[in-house]
C-alpha positions, 0 to 999 in steps of 0.5 A: 091563875083562876078564871076570874083572875084571867079577866081581872088581874092585869089581863093585858100585861102579858096577854093570854086571852085567846088560844094564841096566848101571844104574851103581848104587852098590850097594856103598854101599847103593844099589839097582840096577835089580834092586832089590838092593844088594850085600847078598846076599839069599835067599828059599828054599833047599829041594828043588824037584820041578817043573823039567824031568826032567833037573833035578828027576828024582825026588829033587828039585833043590836050589833056592836062590831069590835076591831081586831081578830085573833084568827086572820082567815084568808077569806075574811069578809070583814077584813077592814076591821079584823085585820085593817085596824078600822075602828074608833077608840071608846071607853068602857062607859061609852060601850055601855051607853051604846048598848043602852042606845041599841035597846032604845032603838028596839033591838032584840038583844045586844050582839057583840061581834068578835069581842073577846080579845077585849073580854075584861072591858066587855064584862065591865061594860055589860055590868055598867049597862045592866046597872043603868037599865039594860034588860036585853040578852047578851049575844057573843058572836065569836069565831069559836077560837076562844079559851074555855077559861074566858068563856067560863069567866063570862058565864054571868055576862053572856046569855047566848053564844053565837059561835063558829066551828070552822074546821075539823082539820088541823091542816086546813085550819093552819092553811086558811087561818094560821091556827092548826089548833083551831079544831081542839080549841073550838071544841073546848070552847063549845063544851064550856059554852054548853056547860054555862048555858045548862047551868043557867037553866038551858035553852030559852026563847021569848014569846016573840021567838027571840033566843034568851039563852042558848048556843047556836053553832055556825058553820060556813061551807067552804068550796072544795071542802065539803068533806071537812064540813061533814067532819065538823058536823060530826064533831059538833054532834059529838060535843053538843047533840041537840043541845045547840042549834045549828046554822049551816051557811052557803054565803061564802064569797071570795074576797079580792085575795082569794080571787087573785090566788085562784083555786077552790076558794076563788069560787062560790059553794055549789048547790051540790056541796051545800046539799051534801052538808044539809043532808049530813046534818039531817042524817046525824039527827040535828033537830034545829037547823038554820039554812040559807035558801038560794044563792047568797052573797056574803058581801050583802050581809056585811054592813058598812064599817063607817063608825055608825053609832060609835060616837056619842056622850058617855054614860057616867065617868070614863073608864078604860 
């Protein structure tokens, strides 16, 4: 099946939209490994001010949080929506209108968070919104656990890839995200993202500093695992070099599960661990590095998942 067919010909009949290729009959109401059927569900649509400066700027990023996630990391801070199922059902037409509402609110871009298990509707909604006057860059904010075929199928839809690269170790990826194939999957997806951006003309910024086109690779430093962080940086450098911006985050905060279970993940990242990561990135030669100053707490970066901005009149005819 070709890349376009992956999104356009019965994509939910036997789902293969992420590396798990779980084969769930989502069109028949069966949940995939992402926890979702083919019913599009959104938990929040609002301006968000805590992304990297080229994404949020001062005006804010028009961020839409989708329900469900193919990974299920044990330390997830968005567990209400990633695994808890919170969110409201919306049509594709309503999703398109949310994008236009965010543009009207002054957003710098449309930021789609953990969206690609709904990739067919996302592509259609962006097309609808553009037809109705959307002129903002589309940011895809992803765990990095994506198929390169899906990334390529969205080349004309997504302008900026804001992608995680969580692990270099297959065993650590298996332990913390039940995805031992994560390192290779993320590497293949990142290569496809870089290819798409290069084909579209390469990294581009607006006069106001917002990213119009490009790739930002995010990595959350995990307590007790700075060795894997350095291995991640090695791999990202090998794939991307300075073709991508790098965002190194120290905002890890243990959730209730991690506090209960104890061990390294029950604490925060030390200054020494974070400094080791930053120094390694410098030594490799990354020229554009975003970092976080002082002690940050990830809970302060997590918005209230209360369906803000999800309800509203639809744009045009209903589409599923």
